[in-house]
Each structure stands twice: as structure tokens, then as C-alpha cells.
VODREN-613296 format. One line per 5 residues: number of its first residue (from 1); their letters; for each residue x negated, y, z of N, C-alpha, C. Coordinates in Angstrom, 2 decimals, padded with zeros to 5 digits. Layout:
<pts>
NUM	A	X/Y/Z/X/Y/Z/X/Y/Z  ... $
</pts>
This chain:
<pts>
1	MNKQL	060.74/-095.10/131.66/061.08/-095.61/132.60/061.57/-097.25/131.79  061.90/-097.72/132.73/062.19/-099.38/132.22/063.89/-099.39/132.43  064.26/-100.50/132.01/065.90/-100.43/132.03/066.53/-100.51/133.34  065.70/-101.28/134.15/066.25/-101.95/135.65/066.63/-100.55/136.36  065.51/-099.65/136.39/065.37/-098.22/137.16/066.14/-097.53/136.62 $
6	GQALL	066.15/-097.30/135.20/067.27/-096.22/134.70/068.72/-096.41/134.80  069.33/-097.94/134.95/070.30/-098.49/135.49/070.83/-098.07/137.10  069.41/-098.46/137.69/069.80/-098.21/139.16/070.01/-097.04/139.50  069.23/-096.07/138.78/069.46/-094.69/138.96/070.76/-093.97/138.78  071.58/-094.20/137.24/072.67/-094.10/137.24/073.42/-094.45/138.17 $
11	YQMML	073.56/-096.00/138.59/074.44/-096.48/139.42/074.60/-095.47/140.92  073.38/-095.08/141.30/073.28/-094.23/142.38/074.36/-092.84/141.91  073.87/-092.26/140.77/074.95/-090.89/140.78/076.04/-091.12/140.79  076.56/-092.18/139.65/078.10/-092.91/139.49/078.70/-093.06/140.99  077.89/-093.74/141.84/078.54/-093.91/142.92/079.18/-092.59/143.91 $
16	IRRFE	078.00/-092.31/144.18/078.33/-090.55/144.43/079.69/-089.86/144.31  079.32/-089.73/142.93/080.60/-089.06/141.89/082.05/-089.93/142.31  081.99/-091.12/142.19/083.31/-092.04/142.61/083.61/-091.53/143.93  082.60/-092.04/144.81/082.94/-092.11/146.35/083.48/-090.53/146.77  083.15/-089.46/146.11/083.58/-087.96/146.56/085.22/-087.92/146.02 $
21	EKSAE	084.98/-088.44/144.42/086.44/-088.26/144.25/087.28/-088.86/144.90  087.17/-090.27/145.39/087.76/-090.95/146.48/088.28/-090.07/147.50  087.06/-089.46/148.43/087.46/-088.73/149.45/088.01/-087.79/149.30  088.03/-086.82/148.05/089.33/-086.21/148.21/090.54/-086.73/147.80  090.61/-087.94/147.30/091.73/-088.24/147.47/092.72/-088.78/148.48 $
26	MYTKE	091.54/-089.33/149.20/092.13/-089.57/150.73/092.41/-088.47/151.36  091.70/-087.43/151.61/092.01/-086.38/152.24/093.40/-085.65/151.73  093.57/-085.83/150.56/095.06/-085.09/150.00/096.27/-086.06/150.72  095.92/-087.63/151.25/096.84/-088.62/151.79/096.43/-088.39/153.53  095.71/-087.32/153.97/095.60/-086.96/155.32/095.31/-088.11/155.94 $
31	KIRGF	094.31/-088.98/155.20/093.63/-090.20/156.11/092.09/-089.62/156.42  091.67/-088.80/155.85/090.55/-087.84/155.97/091.52/-086.58/156.47  090.19/-086.03/158.00/091.09/-084.91/158.17/089.36/-083.39/158.70  089.93/-082.32/158.97/089.42/-081.74/159.28/088.72/-080.79/158.19  087.05/-080.81/157.75/086.54/-080.00/156.74/085.75/-081.21/156.17 $
36	LHLYI	085.84/-081.04/154.69/085.26/-081.71/153.77/084.94/-081.37/152.34  083.30/-081.32/152.34/082.90/-080.67/151.33/082.11/-081.68/150.21  082.48/-081.65/149.26/082.37/-082.75/148.26/080.89/-082.07/147.53  080.28/-083.22/146.64/079.13/-082.88/146.45/078.99/-083.12/144.84  080.03/-082.89/143.94/080.28/-083.35/142.70/079.46/-082.26/141.89 $
41	GEEAV	078.82/-083.07/140.77/078.07/-081.90/140.32/076.54/-081.69/140.55  076.32/-082.19/141.90/074.89/-082.02/142.45/074.48/-083.55/142.40  074.86/-084.53/142.14/074.56/-085.84/142.36/072.65/-086.24/141.68  072.56/-085.44/140.81/070.81/-085.57/140.38/069.91/-085.13/141.52  070.22/-084.44/142.00/069.22/-083.41/143.31/069.04/-084.75/144.60 $
46	ATGVM	069.99/-084.98/145.16/069.92/-086.32/146.20/069.40/-087.64/145.57  069.74/-087.85/144.39/069.21/-089.43/143.38/067.68/-088.80/143.12  067.63/-088.17/142.42/065.94/-087.70/142.21/065.21/-087.38/143.23  065.51/-086.79/144.71/064.44/-086.09/145.74/064.43/-087.65/146.46  065.70/-088.49/146.59/065.21/-089.89/147.60/064.63/-090.69/146.60 $
51	HALKP	064.45/-090.59/145.76/063.69/-091.46/144.78/062.08/-091.39/145.15  061.61/-090.09/145.76/060.39/-089.53/145.62/060.28/-090.18/147.19  061.19/-090.58/148.20/060.79/-090.71/149.40/060.51/-091.83/150.03  059.91/-092.07/151.04/059.79/-093.50/151.50/060.47/-093.66/152.66  060.96/-095.17/153.11/061.90/-095.50/154.08/061.58/-094.99/155.34 $
56	EDNVL	060.33/-094.89/155.49/059.80/-094.44/156.80/059.93/-092.41/157.12  060.27/-092.35/156.02/060.36/-090.63/156.31/061.45/-090.07/156.44  061.65/-088.82/157.17/062.70/-088.06/157.88/063.43/-087.31/156.97  064.66/-087.64/156.88/065.63/-086.83/156.37/066.43/-086.30/156.71  066.70/-084.73/156.75/067.85/-083.90/157.50/068.70/-082.76/156.10 $
61	CTYRE	069.67/-082.75/156.58/070.70/-082.37/155.44/071.93/-081.61/155.98  072.22/-080.89/155.22/073.56/-079.88/155.62/074.96/-080.42/155.78  075.97/-079.85/155.54/077.29/-080.63/156.04/077.81/-081.25/154.71  076.91/-080.82/153.45/077.44/-081.41/152.07/076.41/-082.52/152.07  076.49/-083.50/153.03/075.49/-084.46/152.75/076.07/-085.82/152.46 $
66	HGQAL	077.25/-085.91/151.83/077.44/-087.47/151.43/076.66/-088.14/150.23  076.18/-087.15/149.52/075.58/-087.64/148.09/073.94/-088.20/148.73  073.17/-087.14/149.49/072.13/-087.65/150.56/072.56/-089.11/151.28  073.03/-088.95/152.11/073.61/-090.39/152.75/073.85/-092.00/151.80  074.14/-091.63/150.85/074.38/-092.40/149.79/073.11/-093.07/149.34 $
71	ARGVD	072.54/-091.64/148.74/071.33/-092.09/147.87/070.10/-092.84/149.09  070.30/-092.64/150.11/069.36/-092.94/151.11/069.48/-094.28/151.78  070.85/-094.58/151.28/071.21/-096.42/151.47/071.97/-096.42/152.94  072.86/-095.46/153.35/073.27/-095.44/154.46/075.14/-095.79/153.71  075.71/-096.89/154.40/076.35/-097.82/154.05/077.68/-097.15/153.60 $
76	PGAIM	078.16/-097.27/152.69/079.59/-096.52/152.05/080.80/-096.55/152.65  080.60/-098.31/153.47/081.80/-098.17/154.52/081.82/-097.52/155.63  080.70/-097.39/156.19/080.38/-096.79/157.60/080.49/-095.27/157.19  079.91/-094.48/155.94/080.14/-093.18/156.18/081.82/-092.92/155.95  082.50/-093.69/155.17/084.00/-093.43/154.94/084.64/-093.53/156.31 $
81	AEMYG	084.59/-094.32/157.03/084.76/-094.58/158.61/085.04/-093.81/159.30  083.46/-093.20/159.20/083.20/-091.71/159.66/084.25/-090.59/159.39  084.43/-090.60/158.32/085.24/-089.25/157.91/086.54/-089.68/158.14  087.29/-090.99/158.43/088.47/-091.44/158.75/088.62/-090.87/160.40  087.35/-091.23/161.23/087.19/-090.81/162.76/087.08/-092.08/163.21 $
86	KQEGC	086.92/-093.29/162.43/086.71/-094.94/163.22/085.39/-094.82/163.80  085.49/-095.66/164.70/084.34/-095.63/165.89/083.42/-096.82/164.94  083.81/-097.31/163.68/082.73/-098.42/163.13/082.22/-097.34/162.19  082.38/-096.22/161.90/081.56/-095.20/161.43/080.29/-094.80/161.73  079.24/-094.06/160.73/078.04/-094.33/161.49/077.40/-093.21/162.14 $
91	SRGRG	078.24/-092.12/162.81/078.41/-091.40/164.13/079.20/-091.95/164.90  079.98/-093.03/164.92/081.31/-093.42/165.78/082.30/-093.05/165.78  082.56/-092.27/164.49/083.87/-091.54/164.32/083.81/-090.16/164.78  082.91/-089.66/165.83/082.82/-088.53/166.30/082.37/-087.14/165.34  081.69/-087.37/164.67/081.00/-086.61/163.81/081.80/-085.82/162.65 $
96	GSMHL	082.36/-087.16/162.12/083.62/-086.57/160.85/082.27/-086.17/159.49  083.14/-085.70/158.45/082.31/-085.78/157.30/080.91/-085.17/157.31  080.92/-083.85/158.14/079.88/-082.85/158.04/078.46/-083.23/159.11  078.68/-084.70/159.88/077.54/-084.86/160.94/077.28/-086.58/160.81  076.91/-086.91/159.14/076.66/-088.34/158.96/075.32/-088.81/159.81 $
101	FDVSK	074.51/-089.70/160.39/073.62/-090.09/160.91/073.57/-091.65/160.95  072.42/-091.82/160.44/071.89/-093.10/160.80/070.43/-093.40/161.35  070.29/-093.70/162.39/068.61/-093.67/162.91/068.26/-094.46/162.17  068.64/-095.87/161.57/068.07/-097.11/160.78/067.49/-096.59/159.38  068.28/-095.47/158.89/067.59/-094.94/157.70/066.63/-093.82/157.88 $
106	KFFGG	066.51/-093.42/158.86/066.13/-092.35/159.49/066.81/-090.75/158.79  068.04/-090.99/159.15/068.98/-089.76/158.42/069.67/-089.30/159.62  068.97/-087.99/159.50/069.28/-087.77/160.84/070.01/-086.04/160.72  071.14/-086.45/160.11/072.50/-085.49/159.85/072.23/-084.80/158.40  073.21/-084.31/157.99/074.59/-083.60/158.48/074.42/-082.55/159.68 $
111	NAIVG	074.33/-081.73/159.50/074.40/-080.34/160.41/075.13/-079.15/160.08  076.10/-079.05/160.61/077.28/-078.04/160.47/076.91/-076.35/160.36  075.94/-076.30/161.34/075.67/-074.81/161.47/074.44/-074.63/160.48  075.04/-073.59/159.65/074.04/-073.03/158.40/072.62/-073.03/158.59  071.65/-073.63/158.50/070.24/-073.48/158.60/069.70/-073.87/160.11 $
116	SHLPL	070.58/-074.59/160.58/069.92/-075.18/162.14/069.38/-076.23/162.13  069.33/-077.03/161.12/068.47/-078.29/161.01/066.81/-077.91/160.26  066.61/-076.38/159.90/065.33/-076.10/159.28/064.45/-076.03/160.37  064.65/-075.93/161.67/063.85/-075.66/162.92/063.37/-077.29/163.05  064.30/-077.78/163.01/064.43/-079.60/163.54/063.58/-080.42/162.49 $
121	AVGLA	063.71/-079.72/161.70/062.44/-080.44/160.61/061.02/-080.07/160.83  060.73/-078.73/161.31/059.66/-078.61/161.77/059.00/-079.35/162.78  060.03/-079.59/163.50/059.84/-080.13/165.22/059.64/-081.88/164.60  060.20/-082.32/164.19/059.96/-084.05/163.56/058.69/-083.66/163.03  058.42/-083.32/162.25/056.99/-082.95/161.04/055.96/-082.93/162.16 $
126	LADKK	056.11/-081.84/163.09/054.96/-081.47/164.45/054.67/-082.88/164.87  056.01/-083.64/165.16/055.88/-084.75/166.43/055.03/-085.87/165.46  055.31/-086.12/164.07/054.81/-087.13/163.27/053.23/-086.76/163.31  053.19/-085.40/163.24/051.45/-084.65/162.97/050.91/-085.19/164.35  051.32/-085.00/165.49/050.83/-085.07/167.01/050.43/-086.71/166.70 $
131	MERKQ	051.61/-087.44/166.17/051.54/-088.83/167.09/050.76/-089.71/165.97  049.85/-088.38/164.77/048.99/-089.27/163.42/050.06/-090.07/163.00  051.33/-090.21/162.41/051.90/-091.20/161.71/051.98/-090.14/160.39  052.01/-091.16/159.31/052.17/-090.69/157.87/052.97/-090.09/156.98  054.17/-090.54/157.70/055.68/-090.13/156.91/055.69/-088.34/157.10 $
136	ITCCF	056.55/-088.05/156.14/056.88/-086.65/155.84/058.35/-086.27/156.29  058.39/-085.33/156.29/060.11/-084.93/156.71/060.74/-083.89/155.56  061.94/-084.38/154.79/062.74/-083.93/153.62/063.82/-083.22/154.45  063.93/-082.02/153.93/065.15/-081.16/154.75/065.63/-080.54/153.43  067.07/-081.02/153.51/067.70/-080.36/151.77/068.58/-079.09/152.66 $
141	FGEGA	068.59/-078.16/152.03/069.43/-077.13/152.67/070.10/-076.29/151.14  070.84/-075.16/151.48/071.59/-074.51/150.47/070.74/-073.37/150.63  071.03/-072.38/149.18/070.42/-071.16/149.21/071.12/-070.02/150.44  072.31/-070.23/150.53/073.12/-069.78/151.55/071.90/-069.87/153.05  071.37/-071.08/153.49/070.73/-071.13/154.78/069.22/-070.42/154.31 $
146	AAEGE	069.04/-070.16/153.27/067.39/-069.41/152.93/067.48/-067.98/153.08  068.81/-067.19/153.72/069.24/-065.88/153.60/069.26/-065.83/155.45  069.13/-066.86/156.13/069.43/-066.87/157.58/068.15/-066.82/158.29  067.99/-066.50/159.43/066.83/-066.16/160.29/066.06/-067.54/159.99  066.96/-068.73/160.38/066.34/-069.93/160.78/065.30/-070.39/159.65 $
151	FHEAM	065.82/-070.01/158.56/064.99/-070.08/157.37/063.42/-069.79/157.59  063.53/-068.46/157.50/062.19/-067.76/157.74/061.53/-068.02/158.78  061.83/-068.32/160.06/061.27/-069.02/161.39/060.79/-070.50/161.10  061.40/-071.10/160.68/061.06/-072.26/160.21/059.75/-072.73/159.00  060.07/-071.69/157.91/058.83/-071.75/156.94/058.00/-071.13/157.59 $
156	NLASL	057.83/-069.89/158.46/056.44/-069.28/159.16/055.84/-070.54/160.01  056.78/-071.35/160.94/056.07/-072.19/161.90/055.58/-073.39/161.15  056.20/-073.71/159.91/055.62/-075.09/159.02/054.39/-074.50/158.66  054.14/-073.33/158.56/052.59/-073.09/157.67/051.73/-072.52/158.54  052.10/-072.21/159.76/051.52/-071.90/160.84/050.86/-073.26/161.73 $
161	WEVPV	051.20/-074.01/161.85/051.22/-075.58/162.36/050.82/-076.64/161.33  050.79/-076.10/159.97/050.60/-077.16/159.11/051.21/-078.40/159.45  052.49/-078.53/159.30/053.07/-079.61/159.10/053.74/-080.14/158.05  053.96/-081.29/157.82/054.32/-082.07/156.51/055.68/-082.45/156.25  056.27/-081.19/156.14/057.82/-081.09/155.51/058.25/-080.80/154.07 $
166	LFVCE	058.80/-081.01/153.13/059.28/-080.87/152.12/060.59/-080.26/152.33  060.59/-078.97/152.09/061.68/-077.86/152.02/062.70/-078.23/150.53  063.90/-078.92/150.75/064.48/-079.15/149.49/065.79/-077.96/149.34  065.85/-076.72/148.76/067.02/-075.86/148.31/067.82/-076.62/147.16  068.97/-076.67/147.44/069.79/-077.00/146.73/070.60/-075.69/146.50 $
171	NNQYA	070.23/-075.28/145.49/070.88/-073.71/144.83/071.82/-073.93/143.83  073.12/-074.19/144.47/074.25/-074.23/143.73/074.97/-073.14/143.64  074.43/-071.90/143.43/074.85/-070.59/143.34/075.72/-069.81/143.74  076.19/-070.63/144.89/077.40/-069.62/145.57/077.48/-070.10/147.15  076.78/-069.17/148.06/076.99/-069.84/149.93/078.41/-069.59/150.03 $
176	MGTAL	079.15/-070.50/149.94/080.73/-070.46/150.39/081.45/-069.65/148.90  081.68/-068.62/149.39/082.16/-067.63/148.17/081.31/-066.53/147.81  080.04/-066.75/148.09/079.28/-065.48/147.84/078.21/-066.03/146.93  078.00/-065.03/145.64/077.41/-065.62/144.69/075.77/-065.13/145.03  074.98/-065.83/144.81/073.84/-065.70/144.83/073.26/-064.34/144.65 $
181	RYSHA	073.55/-063.69/143.78/073.03/-062.17/143.48/073.54/-060.96/144.49  074.55/-061.44/145.36/075.08/-060.59/146.38/074.42/-060.72/147.54  073.69/-062.15/147.73/073.09/-062.30/149.37/071.77/-062.57/149.34  070.97/-062.27/147.85/069.70/-062.29/147.93/069.15/-061.18/147.03  067.99/-060.55/147.74/067.58/-059.24/147.12/067.12/-059.65/145.72 $
186	NIDLE	066.06/-061.00/145.85/065.28/-061.76/144.98/065.79/-063.07/144.51  066.55/-063.38/143.70/067.29/-064.73/143.51/066.63/-065.57/142.91  065.14/-065.10/142.65/064.09/-066.14/142.28/063.73/-066.97/143.66  064.35/-067.94/144.43/064.12/-068.09/145.87/063.37/-068.56/145.71  062.36/-069.43/144.96/060.74/-070.14/145.17/059.52/-068.94/145.64 $
191	KKAPG	060.08/-067.93/145.12/058.95/-066.59/145.53/059.30/-066.30/146.85  060.17/-066.93/147.72/059.93/-066.61/149.17/058.89/-067.28/149.85  058.41/-068.43/149.19/057.33/-069.34/149.74/056.00/-068.86/149.77  055.45/-068.03/148.92/054.17/-067.58/149.24/053.69/-066.80/150.05  054.89/-065.95/150.51/054.49/-064.99/151.49/054.15/-065.54/152.67 $
196	YGISS	054.72/-066.97/152.87/054.39/-067.80/154.19/053.24/-068.68/153.91  052.30/-068.90/152.77/051.41/-069.53/152.18/051.96/-070.93/151.92  053.19/-070.90/151.63/053.83/-072.17/150.95/053.43/-072.38/149.69  053.20/-073.54/148.97/053.36/-073.67/147.47/054.70/-073.93/147.25  055.28/-073.62/146.12/056.50/-073.64/145.78/056.80/-073.87/144.37 $
201	ATVDG	057.97/-074.59/143.67/058.47/-074.84/142.10/059.92/-075.03/142.52  060.27/-074.81/141.36/061.49/-074.46/140.72/062.05/-075.53/139.62  063.14/-076.35/139.65/063.33/-077.24/139.01/065.23/-077.52/138.37  065.47/-077.52/137.27/066.71/-077.85/136.75/067.37/-078.95/137.56  068.09/-078.64/138.37/068.65/-079.64/139.21/069.78/-080.07/138.75 $
206	MDLLA	070.38/-080.10/137.36/071.25/-081.05/136.61/070.38/-082.20/135.99  069.21/-081.86/135.70/068.65/-083.22/134.73/067.40/-083.92/135.99  068.12/-085.42/135.69/067.62/-086.22/136.93/066.18/-086.43/136.81  065.99/-086.33/135.40/064.39/-086.97/135.25/063.39/-085.63/135.73  063.84/-084.28/135.54/062.83/-083.27/136.33/063.31/-083.47/137.94 $
211	VMKAA	064.36/-083.55/138.02/064.22/-083.53/139.83/063.11/-084.83/140.07  063.32/-085.59/139.61/062.32/-086.91/140.09/061.07/-086.82/139.91  060.54/-086.06/138.89/059.14/-085.57/138.68/059.08/-084.46/139.68  059.52/-083.41/139.44/059.11/-082.12/140.48/059.05/-082.86/142.07  059.98/-083.81/142.28/060.04/-084.07/143.80/059.22/-085.02/143.94 $
216	QDASK	058.28/-085.75/142.97/057.29/-086.55/143.14/056.10/-086.09/143.39  055.97/-085.05/142.69/054.78/-084.17/142.56/054.76/-083.21/144.00  055.88/-082.99/144.32/055.79/-082.26/145.45/055.48/-083.07/147.13  056.06/-084.28/146.83/056.07/-085.18/148.35/054.93/-085.42/148.10  054.03/-086.09/146.82/052.59/-086.33/146.77/051.70/-085.27/147.54 $
221	QVRKT	052.04/-083.89/146.88/051.01/-082.69/147.68/051.20/-082.71/149.34  052.63/-082.96/149.57/052.71/-082.83/150.95/052.18/-083.99/151.83  052.32/-085.14/151.44/051.50/-086.43/151.87/049.81/-086.10/151.94  049.45/-085.33/150.92/047.72/-085.67/150.60/047.47/-084.19/151.48  048.25/-083.25/151.74/047.75/-081.99/152.39/047.99/-081.92/153.69 $
226	GKPFF	049.23/-082.57/153.93/050.05/-082.51/155.39/050.60/-081.22/155.63  050.67/-080.08/154.63/051.34/-078.87/154.64/052.68/-078.93/153.96  053.77/-078.13/154.33/054.67/-077.88/153.52/054.75/-077.34/152.08  055.74/-077.54/151.49/056.14/-077.43/150.38/057.63/-076.91/150.29  057.95/-076.05/149.04/059.31/-075.47/148.89/059.60/-075.48/147.79 $
231	LVCNT	060.85/-076.72/147.44/061.31/-076.90/146.01/062.61/-076.55/145.77  062.81/-075.68/144.95/064.14/-075.29/144.86/064.67/-075.82/143.35  065.97/-076.80/144.00/066.35/-077.35/142.57/067.68/-076.63/142.32  067.79/-075.88/141.00/068.70/-075.07/140.73/070.43/-076.00/139.95  071.52/-075.82/140.90/072.34/-076.91/140.41/073.54/-076.03/140.90 $
236	YRFRA	074.59/-076.81/140.38/076.03/-076.46/140.43/077.09/-077.43/140.90  077.99/-077.04/142.05/078.90/-077.76/142.47/079.99/-077.67/141.65  081.09/-078.72/140.88/082.05/-078.78/140.14/083.53/-078.48/141.09  083.12/-078.50/142.13/084.53/-078.68/142.99/084.49/-077.34/143.99  085.41/-076.95/144.63/085.57/-075.65/145.55/084.38/-076.00/146.51 $
241	HSMFD	084.23/-074.91/147.05/083.05/-074.89/148.70/083.53/-075.87/149.49  085.04/-076.07/149.97/085.72/-077.23/150.70/086.87/-077.58/150.24  087.37/-078.36/150.90/089.19/-078.86/150.30/089.87/-077.08/150.73  089.64/-076.39/151.92/090.36/-075.22/152.30/090.09/-074.21/151.27  089.35/-074.36/150.22/088.66/-073.32/149.42/089.68/-072.84/148.47 $
246	AELYR	090.20/-071.93/148.33/091.33/-071.28/147.22/090.38/-071.34/145.79  089.01/-070.80/146.13/088.21/-070.64/144.76/088.71/-069.68/143.70  088.65/-068.25/144.60/089.03/-066.93/144.05/087.90/-066.37/143.59  086.67/-066.92/143.86/085.29/-065.87/143.70/084.66/-066.03/142.26  085.19/-067.22/141.34/084.53/-067.59/140.32/085.06/-067.75/139.03 $
251	EKSEV	084.96/-067.92/137.93/085.80/-067.89/136.78/086.01/-069.27/136.61  086.97/-069.84/135.92/087.21/-070.99/135.42/086.12/-071.63/134.43  085.80/-070.43/133.30/084.80/-070.46/132.68/083.74/-071.05/132.65  083.23/-070.48/133.91/081.75/-070.59/134.47/081.99/-071.69/134.62  082.84/-072.63/135.16/082.76/-073.78/136.09/082.28/-074.77/134.74 $
256	EDWKK	083.50/-074.64/133.85/083.55/-075.43/132.78/082.37/-075.26/131.75  081.83/-073.99/131.75/080.34/-074.31/130.94/079.45/-075.05/131.54  079.24/-074.89/133.09/078.18/-075.75/133.93/078.49/-077.30/133.92  080.05/-077.70/133.70/080.30/-078.90/133.69/080.02/-079.57/132.37  079.19/-078.91/131.26/078.88/-079.30/129.90/077.26/-079.76/130.54 $
261	RDPIA	076.63/-079.16/131.68/075.32/-079.79/131.82/075.75/-081.19/133.10  076.85/-081.66/133.00/077.07/-082.93/133.92/075.85/-083.79/134.00  074.82/-083.63/135.40/073.89/-085.00/135.26/074.11/-085.95/134.78  075.55/-086.54/135.05/075.37/-087.95/134.87/075.69/-088.29/133.31  076.57/-087.51/132.37/076.88/-087.21/131.28/075.35/-087.19/130.57 $
266	QFVKY	074.38/-086.49/131.19/073.23/-086.23/130.39/072.09/-087.61/130.41  072.37/-087.92/131.78/071.45/-089.00/131.88/071.77/-090.60/131.26  073.17/-090.52/131.25/074.12/-091.87/130.04/073.47/-091.31/128.65  073.52/-090.30/128.16/072.92/-090.07/126.89/071.72/-090.46/126.92  070.73/-090.05/127.67/069.26/-090.13/127.89/069.06/-092.08/127.36 $
271	LKKHE	069.72/-092.62/128.78/069.68/-093.87/128.33/070.09/-094.58/127.12  071.49/-094.14/126.60/071.69/-094.79/125.39/070.65/-094.28/124.18  070.26/-093.52/124.41/069.48/-093.01/123.16/067.99/-093.86/123.22  067.45/-094.42/124.32/066.46/-094.96/124.74/066.89/-096.68/124.49  068.13/-096.87/124.33/068.42/-098.32/124.13/068.11/-099.17/125.94 $
276	LLSDK	068.86/-098.35/126.79/068.54/-098.72/128.15/069.90/-099.03/128.95  071.11/-098.87/128.07/072.14/-099.02/128.71/073.14/-099.17/127.64  073.90/-099.81/127.22/074.99/-100.49/126.53/076.58/-100.01/126.84  077.78/-099.84/125.97/078.78/-099.49/126.54/079.59/-100.56/127.38  078.63/-101.88/127.05/079.33/-102.88/127.93/078.94/-102.98/129.26 $
281	EMKIM	077.69/-102.04/129.46/076.74/-102.43/130.58/077.45/-101.17/131.73  077.97/-100.21/130.81/078.35/-099.14/131.24/079.76/-099.42/132.43  080.37/-099.88/131.52/081.83/-100.67/131.80/081.74/-101.23/133.03  080.65/-102.29/133.09/080.81/-103.34/134.13/080.16/-102.43/135.37  079.36/-101.39/135.09/078.94/-100.54/136.01/079.97/-099.82/136.89 $
286	AQRIE	080.79/-099.14/136.32/081.82/-098.52/136.81/082.80/-099.19/137.33  082.89/-100.55/136.92/083.85/-101.72/137.81/083.18/-101.92/139.28  082.01/-102.38/139.04/081.32/-102.31/140.41/081.33/-101.17/141.43  081.18/-100.01/140.68/081.41/-098.88/141.82/082.77/-098.54/142.31  083.83/-099.06/141.57/085.08/-098.92/141.78/085.50/-099.88/143.22 $
291	EEVQK	084.83/-101.06/142.79/085.31/-102.38/143.67/084.59/-101.92/144.98  083.17/-101.17/145.07/082.20/-100.75/146.00/082.99/-099.60/146.62  084.01/-098.68/145.97/084.12/-097.90/146.98/085.58/-098.07/147.37  085.90/-098.89/146.57/087.44/-099.52/147.33/087.26/-100.41/148.56  086.20/-100.80/148.69/086.19/-101.84/149.93/085.52/-100.75/151.10 $
296	AVDFA	084.70/-099.69/150.94/084.49/-098.48/152.03/085.82/-098.34/152.20  086.97/-097.86/151.33/088.10/-097.46/151.79/088.89/-098.44/152.62  088.63/-099.56/152.14/089.34/-101.01/153.12/088.71/-101.16/154.68  087.43/-101.04/154.70/086.45/-100.92/155.79/087.26/-100.16/156.87  087.32/-098.69/156.27/087.52/-097.31/157.22/089.37/-097.71/157.46 $
301	EAGTW	090.30/-098.72/156.66/091.54/-098.04/156.97/091.41/-099.38/158.01  090.51/-100.69/157.75/090.94/-101.63/159.10/090.29/-101.08/160.32  089.58/-100.12/160.32/088.62/-099.55/161.35/089.37/-099.44/162.77  089.16/-098.81/163.73/089.50/-099.05/165.00/089.33/-097.47/165.54  090.22/-096.99/166.12/090.27/-095.60/167.13/089.34/-096.03/168.08 $
306	EPFED	088.53/-094.77/168.63/087.79/-094.97/170.12/088.93/-094.95/170.99  088.12/-095.89/172.25/089.55/-095.94/173.30/089.55/-094.59/174.01  090.70/-094.15/174.58/090.55/-093.34/175.73/089.47/-092.75/176.65  089.38/-094.19/177.35/088.50/-094.30/178.54/087.42/-093.79/178.00  086.91/-094.22/176.75/085.29/-093.96/176.32/085.13/-092.39/175.51 $
311	LLKFV	085.98/-091.32/176.01/085.80/-090.09/175.38/084.66/-089.18/175.99  084.42/-089.69/177.37/083.19/-089.01/178.01/082.10/-089.48/178.02  081.91/-090.74/177.20/080.74/-091.72/176.86/079.90/-091.20/176.09  078.47/-091.02/176.05/077.58/-090.00/175.53/077.44/-088.63/175.66  078.30/-088.14/176.58/078.30/-086.82/176.84/077.00/-086.54/177.55 $
316	YSENS	076.65/-087.48/178.78/075.39/-087.19/179.02/074.76/-088.54/178.87  073.33/-088.32/179.22/072.31/-089.55/178.97/072.47/-090.59/180.20  072.67/-091.80/179.93/072.63/-092.37/180.87/071.46/-092.80/181.56  071.50/-092.96/183.36/069.95/-093.29/183.80/069.50/-094.51/183.70  068.42/-094.69/183.53/067.71/-095.87/183.23/067.60/-096.67/184.08 $
</pts>
């Protein structure tokens, strides 16, 4: 890895972390309302997987999608404005935290219903196959979705129709407040794929380099074969499920143990060991990120509310 790439990847993870911390701060100030699910701790997954994708690829996510949106290149100001409910937001302020959308980045949500986007991913991939387009579809979801019927329906159809979908399961160990062992008979989630004739792999989702390698290998296979692949990234969220979560289902000591594997701290250690990052460069990077996040907040604060007379706009498609 060269210095430029290493620092770019670190910047991406640090930006996600600081953006999420600021989002939590703005939530406590009641600038952001509704639901808010933070990505803190899982930064290596979004950063590593997105590095393996191309601009023309489709991306679908769950409601914990700020990290993927930022890694995909969606403007931080547009994301923050969306969470503020301002019409300058990426979904005109109508979607909020759980429904980020940017067609220019081929970022198709942000989906609030658990597992709902898996069939959509199959549909997008099927359309690309029919149109003989070469891109793939990447679908992020949590292990909670892997216990839903939509997961099995999507896996079955993706295999049956041989469509190019990269299924990425972000296994953060808890589906809301339910531990993995209480919701899955077999906690080795990658073993679900072979029953559908789908290749699979598992990777340490706290290790950016490992995620990058696994995602690159998986995406290459999908592009080469045109068939689906199931990648499980074992990770952990450091914060509660959402800002409403009392977090009574896991021990604080468990969280602290996982924090020792912080993906950002691990990657900083790697970069310094290989003389790809100095303390001065780290300080400058942190300052740039602080300025970028504050710029996003300022953009959201200066945003405007959608006028009352436009509330029915987009409910029905306009006649052409």
C-alpha cells in the first residue's frame, strides 16, 4: 500500500467516525429528530467494501447507512441537511436518517424495513443482466435481516436467475437488542449461502485491510461469473442500536473489549509501523475532518424547510 492510498482510507474512516459523533451531538440538541442509528465501530466495512466497487455499481443499504453514504461519496452537507429535514438534503428532507438516496452516486437507500432492500438488489441486478450492463449490485444488510424471509427469497432468486449481486452482511452481533445466538440456529452465517448454490466468505470486519482484500476478491468473482456472492463481515457497533436504545442487553465490559479492536486505531498503528503516517499528518487530517464536518452542519443549519404547498409533490408521478 502506498502512502496516498493509506491516508485516503484513514481519512474516510475518520470522517465517518467524526460525522457520526457530530450527528449524535446534533440529535441531543434536537436539531436531528426521529430515529438515528450510528455507524461508530463499523467504519472498516463501509470503507473497505466501497473501495472494491466502481462508480457504475449499484449500492443499497439498511437504515444504518451514513457510513456507506459517506464512503460512496455522497456530500456530507447533503446528508446532514437530510437528517435536519431540510429540502437541501439528498432526499429533499423527506427521508431523514434512514432514507439517504443519491441517484448520481447510484446510492439507492437507506431502507427502513429490515430486509426489504434485498429483493430490490436482486431486481436491479436482473435489470442490468437483461440490459447487458456490466456493473454489479452491492447490498449491505445486518445479521438481523439474514433471519428474515426476504433474505432467503433474495438468495434463492439471485442464484436461480444468476444475477451479479454482492451480498454483504454486516454482522455486528446484535439485531437491535437480540444477540446473534438467540436469533440464528447456526451463527456461522456464511454457511447459509451454499444451500442456495452461492459462494461465500467471512472476514474480520474490524480489520480494514482484510475487508478490502475480501471485498476485492468477492467483487471480482461476481464480475467474472455474473453470479451472486455472500460476504460476511464480523464487526461491532460501539454505540447503542439507536439513540432511543437503553442498551440493557449487553455488558459494558463486552463493549470495552471490542473497542480494543477499534478499526481506526488498528489502521493508524499499521500506517505508522510502515512509515506511511506521521503524528503531524494525523493532526492535520483530524483538523481537515473537523472543518469538513462543521461545514456540513453549517450547510444544514442554513438550509430551508420545504414549503407547505409542496407537501403533496412527488406523491404521484407527473404526467409527461
